[in-house]
C-alpha positions, 0 to 999 in steps of 0.5 A: 604508626598504630601498631609499629611502636611509634608515636600514636596519632589520635583522630576524632572518631564517632562511636563505632557500632560493630557487629560480630559475624559467625559465618559458615565457610566452605566446610562445617569445621571452619567457623568464623565468629558471628555473634548477634550482639552489639555492645556500646562502650562509653568512652572517656571524654578525653579518650579517642577511639582508633579504628584499624587503618586496614579495616573497611566495611560496607552495609548489606541488609542493614548490617555491616560486613567486611569487604576484605579490602583492608589488611588484617593484622594476624593475631598473636597466638600467645595473646588471649582471645578476648581483650580487656576493656580499655582504661577510660583514663588511658589516652591511647587505649584500644578498646574494641566493642566486639569480641573476636572468637575466630580460628586463626588460619595463620597461626604461627606467622609473624604478626604484620609480616609482609603486610605493609600498611600506610598510616591512613586508610586511604593509603592502603594498597588495593590488593584487588586491583591487579589481574591476578587478584580475586574479586572482592567478596560479596554480601553474606546472602549472595556468597557461593563457593568459588567455582573450580576453573578447571572443571567443566560445566557438567562437573559443576552441576554434579558437584551442586547436585552432590552437595544438595544430596549430601545436605538431604542425607543422600549418598554422593556416589549414587547421585553422580551415577544417576547424573552421568547416565542421563547427560550423554543421552540428552547431549546427543539429542540436543546435538541432533535437534540443533543439526536438524534446525541448522540444515532446515534454516540453511536449506530454506534460506538457500531455496528462497535465495535462489528463487529471489535471484531467479526472479530478480535476474533470470528470464521471466516465466513464459508459455510457448505457442499460441495457447490451448483450445480454451478461450477466455474474454479479457477486459482491459480498462481505460488507462491501463499500462503494459504492467497492469495489462500483464497482471490482468492477462496472468490472472486470466491464465493467458500468459505465464507472467506479467514480466514476460508480457511487458517484455514482449510488448516492449519488443514489438514496435506496435506494442504501445498501441494496444487499446483498452477493451475486451479481447478474446484470447487463448489460455497459456499463450506465449507473451508474444502471441498475446501481444500479436492479437492485442495490437490488431484493432479488429480483434477487440470485442467491442462495438464502436458507435460513430457520431451522427448515426440514426437510432435505426442504424444503431439497432442494426449494428447491435443485432449484427455484433451480438449475432441476433436476428434482425429487428431484435434490438429495435423491438427492445427499444420500442417495448419500453423506452422509458425503462432504458433510463431516459431522463424525465424531459426526454420524449415529451412530444408525441410526434417524435418518431423514435424516443431513443433518438439523440440518446444513443451516445457515440462511443466504444462499448465493450461486448462480452458473452453476457452482453445483451441488446438491452444492456447495450442500450442502457449503457448508451442512454446512460452515457448520453444522459450523463453528458447532457447533465454535465453540460447543463442542458436543462439550465442553458436551453432557455438562455438560448431561446429554446423551450426544453432541453430536448430542443437543445439536443435536436439542434445538436443533432442537426449540427452533426448531420449538416456540418461536414467538418468540425470547423463548420459546427459552430457556423452551422449552429448559428445558422440554425439559431438565426433561422429560428428567430422571429425576425427571420423574414427570409425563410420565415423561421423555417430551417429548410434542411434536406437532412430532415427530409432524408430522416423522414424517408430513411435515406441519405440522398444529397438531392431533394426535389422541390416537389418532394419538399412540398408533398411530404406532410410531416412535422419532420419536413422543415420545408413545410413546417416552421421551427425545429423537428419534434425530436433529434434526427441523429445521435450527436457527439461531444463537438456537436453538443458543444457547438449547439451551446456556443454558436458562432457570431459571424451572422451566418444565415445560409450555406451550401456545399458545392463539391460535396466536401466543402461547406460555404457559408453566406450572410445574404440570400443573394450570395446564397442563390449564386452558390446554389446556381453553381451547385446545380450546374455541377450536378447537371454536368455530373449526371451527364447533362 
């Protein structure tokens, strides 16, 4: 053992470079030696330097400092403070390179007492590994006085301020008094602010929590009654579901919430039959009252234009719907037909009776307070033009043996009027094309349709006399003139348009409706004459002989 009097062991060591520290302790009168001196003591080639086995060092800022994790041997009070240089010839001499000048707080204690040490540094017990031990010291630049575990945080601040005041030359007592006056006030204010914040957070969270639960699980907000005296127009777009309808109604102030409307519509057996369009409703209606109005088709503020109507009939319907004087819409149509949006190939014949005929597309049109005859006509013309463009009328007209797209619209208008049922449209289309052929030597390319005479006269008679067909000299008289009429005679719908593009291939040349409801088609004139005889006999019996 190095200091136990036993045989000494020598270990090869590199020359040690040590520094001396003078560190100021917690109190000025207690000093530890620190001397910024470094001494390098050469050693005898055969001599070996021994290091204290309990001494451990670390480096901080380029300097070595004592970690305190080794055990220090207590100096002998009788021994001198400086060690003489070791004899270079003594093999076991201990010659420290640094001088120690430290006050010994353990003077009088038994050297090495109660400090067992192992023979090797690795065997030294760790005095900081237990729960009762103090933590290892920090580097010199980071060391602070140990806090008092029993002191409160405020006391620590006071002590720190007192030390600062002492260092600056001020009195400790005055600094503590000033500190003590301010702290209770700041503490009470902090508690008050914290309390206000907590109350605000709890109050806001409670309100929003209640609102969420009410919205999530409570009944939907709803008005009562049939609404106020204030009316509003609401337009429901195509494809809108009940939720979207409810949102639109709420935005217009009709219902209190979309959920209430959805619930009322779901509870009504006809709630799913609500149609898109414009409704005139009251503000602040109950959801059930709003649903009751909207399931009634007559409450829709729309204009429904059926298939096959003539232009003059459409004008009358617009005047009536918009509460306009009779003839108002007809005057608008006559004033500037091209300005209403007709395509360039429309009205290319000066003999056309009405340029808008065939371009007032059958559909349902929403009507509002701002709707005018001109705006409705423009919508109808635009819809028709879009249909013809989508079906490719300009390109397909010539492939069907026609000269212009307008003639294709005319064929469709004839199919619409002469065909009683949708199943008859394609057969009727073939009859028209067969009679227009140059090889037609039965009717000599004449259509001979009663519907053209009725259009010319503005009537809808089913019976047209032979005398009348010979007397009316007009291009619309297909008994007198070959080919198609100058323009359409009605406003055809989608099925008639498609039939005009795709006629049947059954070889039909004639047709007749014996009972007024069913149309019978034939290929030969003999079959047709037989059906005509049956028709005349029935008409004679119906008229009383």
